[in-house]
N, C-alpha and C positions, 0 to 999 in steps of 0.2 A: 201425548205424545203424539206429533202428527208423521207420519211416514209417507215419502212420495219417492218417486225418483231420484229426487236430489239426495236422499239418505242413502240411495245406492251409489252414487257419486260420492256424499263422504266416505261412505264403506272402501271403495276404491282408493281414496285419498289416506286410509288408515293400514289399505293392504300394500301399497306404495310405500308409503314410510316404514314399513316395516322392513318389505324387500333394499329399499336404499341403506336405512342407518343399520340395519342387524339388530333392531331391537321396537318394540313397542312402543306407540305415543303416548299411549297411557296404559301405564302399570303399576297396580297395585295389590294387597294380599286379598280383596275381596271384589268380587262383581259390584255391591256397591258402593265401594270404597274407588275401582273404576269408573263407576257411574256420577259421582261427582267428580273428579278430574274431569272427566269429558266436559261437564256442565258446567266446571268452575275456573280452568287450566287451561293454558295453551300446551301444546306439545313445545317440548326443548327441539328445534327447528336445528338449533347448534349441531345435535347426533347427524342431523344428515352431509352438514357441513364436514364435521371430523372423518365424516364417511367417504368424504372425496365427492359427494354430490355437487353438481354446480349449482351455480345460484338460482339457475332457470329451473332447475330440479326442485329446488327448495320453493319457489314459488308457484311453482304447480301444487306442492303438495300442500302446504298454504293456503291456496285457492281453492284445491277440492275440499277441506276440510275447515273450510267457513264457519266460524258457528252461526252467522244468518244466512239460513236456507236461500233466502233469495240473493246472497251476493254468491252461492256457489254456480261453477258453471253449470249447464248440465251433460251428459254426455258427450253429445254432438260436439258443443264449445272443447269440452279435454279432448277428447280426439285431435281435432284441430289445432292443440297447445304445439308452438312451437318445439317446446321439449321432450313433447310427446312423436 
């Protein structure tokens, strides 16, 4: 695993998701199971919608938690997001 500043952006997406949805984007009974979920599945973004999050808020989380590091915004780009 290669850590970079984009890893911090991803972590911000996870924290934002949890704050908005009231649940974790990845949840399992063990750390290994969570790691497998992170690697192989997408969060259930409908949890954000059910919690009343706007489409822009959902897109913000999706952008920050994009699996492809290069597709994630930089921290500066995230702060400039219209939703933020």
